[in-house]
C-alpha positions as CSV (number, residue, x, y, z in Angstrom):
1,M,9.5,-16.4,-3.7
2,A,9.8,-18.6,-0.7
3,E,10.5,-15.6,1.6
4,L,7.2,-14.0,0.7
5,S,5.5,-17.2,1.4
6,T,7.1,-17.6,4.7
7,L,6.3,-14.1,5.8
8,A,2.7,-14.1,4.5
9,R,1.7,-17.5,6.2
10,P,1.1,-16.4,9.8
11,Y,-1.1,-13.4,8.5
12,A,-3.1,-15.8,6.1
13,E,-3.6,-18.2,9.0
14,A,-4.7,-15.6,11.4
15,V,-7.1,-14.3,8.9
16,F,-8.4,-17.6,8.1
17,R,-8.9,-18.5,11.8
18,L,-10.8,-15.2,12.3
19,A,-13.0,-15.7,9.2
20,R,-13.9,-19.2,10.3
21,E,-14.9,-18.2,13.8
22,K,-17.0,-15.5,12.4
23,N,-18.4,-17.9,9.7
24,A,-17.2,-15.3,7.1
25,L,-14.9,-17.4,4.7
26,A,-16.6,-16.1,1.6
27,D,-16.5,-12.4,3.0
28,W,-12.8,-12.5,3.8
29,S,-12.1,-14.0,0.4
30,G,-13.6,-11.0,-1.4
31,R,-12.1,-8.6,1.0
32,L,-8.6,-10.0,0.6
33,A,-9.0,-10.3,-3.3
34,T,-9.9,-6.6,-3.4
35,L,-7.1,-5.5,-1.1
36,A,-4.5,-7.7,-3.2
37,A,-5.8,-6.2,-6.3
38,I,-5.2,-2.7,-5.0
39,V,-1.7,-3.4,-3.7
40,S,-0.8,-5.1,-7.0
41,N,-1.5,-1.7,-9.0
42,D,1.6,-0.3,-10.2
43,Q,0.7,3.2,-8.9
44,M,-0.1,1.8,-5.6
45,R,3.2,0.1,-5.3
46,T,5.0,3.2,-6.0
47,V,3.1,5.0,-3.2
48,I,3.8,2.1,-0.9
49,A,7.5,2.1,-1.8
50,D,7.8,6.0,-1.4
51,P,9.7,6.7,1.7
52,G,7.9,10.1,2.1
53,T,4.7,7.9,2.5
54,S,4.3,6.4,5.8
55,A,3.0,2.8,5.9
56,G,0.1,3.9,8.1
57,R,-0.8,6.6,5.4
58,A,-0.5,4.0,2.6
59,A,-2.8,1.5,4.5
60,E,-5.4,4.4,5.1
61,L,-5.3,5.0,1.3
62,I,-5.8,1.4,0.5
63,G,-8.7,1.2,3.0
64,S,-10.3,4.1,1.5
65,I,-10.0,2.8,-2.1
66,A,-11.3,-0.5,-1.1
67,S,-14.1,1.1,1.0
68,A,-12.8,-1.3,3.7
69,D,-14.9,-2.1,6.7
70,E,-13.4,-2.1,10.3
71,A,-12.0,-5.6,9.9
72,G,-10.3,-4.8,6.7
73,K,-8.9,-1.6,8.2
74,N,-7.7,-3.6,11.2
75,L,-5.9,-5.9,9.0
76,L,-4.2,-3.0,7.0
77,A,-3.2,-1.4,10.3
78,V,-1.5,-4.6,11.4
79,L,0.2,-5.1,8.0
80,A,1.3,-1.4,8.0
81,G,2.6,-1.5,11.4
82,N,5.0,-4.5,10.5
83,D,5.7,-2.9,7.1
84,R,4.0,-5.9,5.2
85,L,1.4,-4.2,3.0
86,M,3.0,-5.8,0.0
87,L,2.3,-9.3,1.2
88,L,-1.4,-8.8,0.6
89,P,-1.3,-10.6,-2.7
90,E,0.6,-13.7,-1.2
91,I,-1.7,-13.6,1.9
92,A,-4.8,-13.7,-0.3
93,A,-3.4,-16.6,-2.2
94,Q,-2.6,-18.6,0.9
95,Y,-6.0,-17.7,2.5
96,E,-7.6,-19.3,-0.6
97,V,-5.7,-22.4,-0.3
98,L,-6.7,-22.7,3.5
99,K,-10.4,-22.0,2.6
100,A,-10.5,-24.5,-0.1
101,E,-9.0,-27.2,2.3
102,A,-11.6,-26.3,4.8
103,E,-14.4,-26.5,2.4
104,G,-12.9,-29.8,1.1
105,V,-12.2,-28.5,-2.2
106,L,-8.9,-29.3,-3.9
107,E,-7.3,-27.0,-6.4
108,A,-6.1,-28.5,-9.6
109,T,-4.4,-27.4,-12.7
110,I,-5.0,-29.1,-16.0
111,V,-2.5,-28.4,-18.9
112,S,-3.9,-30.0,-22.1
113,A,-2.3,-30.4,-25.5
114,Q,-5.3,-28.9,-27.0
115,E,-8.6,-27.2,-25.9
116,I,-10.9,-29.3,-23.9
117,S,-14.6,-29.3,-23.9
118,E,-16.8,-28.6,-21.1
119,A,-18.0,-32.2,-21.2
120,Q,-14.3,-33.5,-21.0
121,K,-13.7,-31.2,-18.1
122,T,-16.7,-32.3,-16.3
123,E,-15.6,-35.9,-16.8
124,L,-12.1,-35.2,-15.7
125,M,-13.2,-33.3,-12.6
126,A,-15.5,-36.2,-11.7
127,A,-12.5,-38.8,-12.1
128,L,-10.5,-36.4,-9.9
129,K,-13.2,-36.3,-7.2
130,A,-13.4,-40.1,-7.2
131,R,-9.7,-40.3,-6.9
132,F,-9.1,-37.8,-4.2
133,G,-12.4,-38.1,-2.4
134,R,-13.0,-34.3,-2.5
135,D,-14.5,-31.7,-4.7
136,V,-12.1,-30.3,-7.3
137,E,-11.7,-26.9,-8.8
138,A,-9.5,-26.8,-11.9
139,A,-7.9,-24.1,-14.0
140,V,-7.5,-25.3,-17.5
141,R,-4.9,-24.0,-20.0
142,V,-3.3,-25.3,-23.2
143,D,0.3,-26.1,-24.0
144,E,0.8,-27.5,-27.4
145,S,4.2,-28.6,-26.6
146,L,2.7,-31.6,-24.8
147,I,1.9,-33.1,-28.3
148,G,-1.2,-34.9,-27.0
149,G,-2.7,-35.8,-23.7
150,A,-2.7,-33.6,-20.5
151,V,-0.7,-33.1,-17.2
152,I,-2.9,-32.6,-14.2
153,T,-1.5,-31.1,-11.0
154,V,-3.4,-31.5,-7.7
155,G,-1.6,-30.2,-4.8
156,D,1.9,-31.8,-4.9
157,Q,0.7,-34.7,-7.1
158,V,1.3,-34.7,-10.7
159,I,-0.5,-36.9,-13.2
160,D,1.3,-37.0,-16.5
161,G,-0.7,-38.3,-19.2
162,S,0.9,-36.4,-21.9
163,V,2.6,-37.8,-25.0
164,K,5.7,-35.6,-24.2
165,G,5.8,-37.2,-20.7
166,R,5.6,-40.7,-22.1
167,L,8.4,-40.0,-24.7
168,Q,10.6,-38.5,-22.1
169,K,10.0,-41.6,-19.9
170,M,10.7,-43.8,-22.9
171,A,14.1,-42.0,-23.6
172,A,15.1,-42.2,-20.0
173,A,14.5,-46.0,-20.1
174,L,16.5,-46.4,-23.3
175,T,19.4,-44.6,-22.0
176,A,19.5,-46.2,-18.5
């Protein structure tokens, strides 16, 4: 949802700036992942949405469950004060993107028609690193509807080497 993304962005950027200043990118990554997991729990969502529970009390509960340190409690207090606790999963996701960019790592998604071996994944990662000039971390999944080949998404770039993609291009060319 674009609205959640827009609302979460300033918080993610502020946390990222703070983490970078304190040289604590990995610490904040773990902290945000924990807080996001707690907020994503159905029971916790019910507590947060309950009109009888103040946002401050919900933040205290989340902090208690997470064994949050002072920095984590401060973030929770700010989010609770602005009624934004439910943004934590989106804040965590955006933070990870900022962290990856700062570390020179690109996030990629590889969708293959069939399982790929570790050797194939390593080869693909090396090719992507050569093409983009940065380290690449990839999530791999299988989609048999591609028939063969793979579709690789890096940022906003899509490399479609699938049989399905080629057939669609051919069909478009024949009907044009």
